[in-house]
N, C-alpha and C positions, 0 to 999 in steps of 0.2 A: 504493500500500500504506500502511496505517497500521500502527504497531508492534503493535497487538493482533492483526493477521492474521499467521499463520505461513506460509501458502501460498495460491496461487491456482491454479485449474484451469479450463481452457476445453476444450470438446469441439466439434469440427466447425467451427471458425472458418475454417480454410484448406481442410480436406477433412473430409467426414463420417467418414472412417476414421482420423483423427488426433486425439490429445489432447495437451495441453501442461500441464505442472506447473511453476510458478515459485515461488520464495521470495525474500524481500528480503534484501539484505546491508546491514548497518549499519556506520557508522564510529564513530570515537572519540567524537563529539559526539551519539551516539544518534539520528542522522538516517540515513535510507536513502540509500545512495550508489550502489547498483547492485542488480541482481537476477540470479539464475541460473535457467535453465529447461532442461527436457528435453522433447522431443517423441517420441511413440511411437504405435504403432497402438493404437486403442481396444481391440481384442481382446486384445492383450498386456497392456495396463494393467489390464483387468478381471480377469486371472488373478492379479495380485499388487499391487493398488492400494496397500495399506497400506505395503508395502516401498518402492515408488517414491516415494510422498509422503514417508515418513520419510527416505529417502536424500537427497532434494533439500533438505529442511529441515535435516538435519544438515550437509550440505555448505555451505549458506548460513551456518549458524551458525559452522562452523569458519573460514570465510573472514572472517566478521565479527570473530571473536576475534583473528585475525591482524592485523586493522585496529585493534584496541584496544577493541572493543565488548564490554561485559559487561552483561547485563540488570540493571536495578535490581530488587531484591527488595522 
């Protein structure tokens, strides 16, 4: 991940029926230190894609904030 990317999605890597959404977690020094992801059925994802993506991104940012990361404006 580069900091300019807010999430990553893959479809069908393990199974054609699954998708994964991941978002980077940053630490105090503005470097990626981890990532968080969810996997779910493609059919379920397609019903509410925006909310799943937003949820993963928000959770990653909340964890990043707890680690001392705040984006530079």
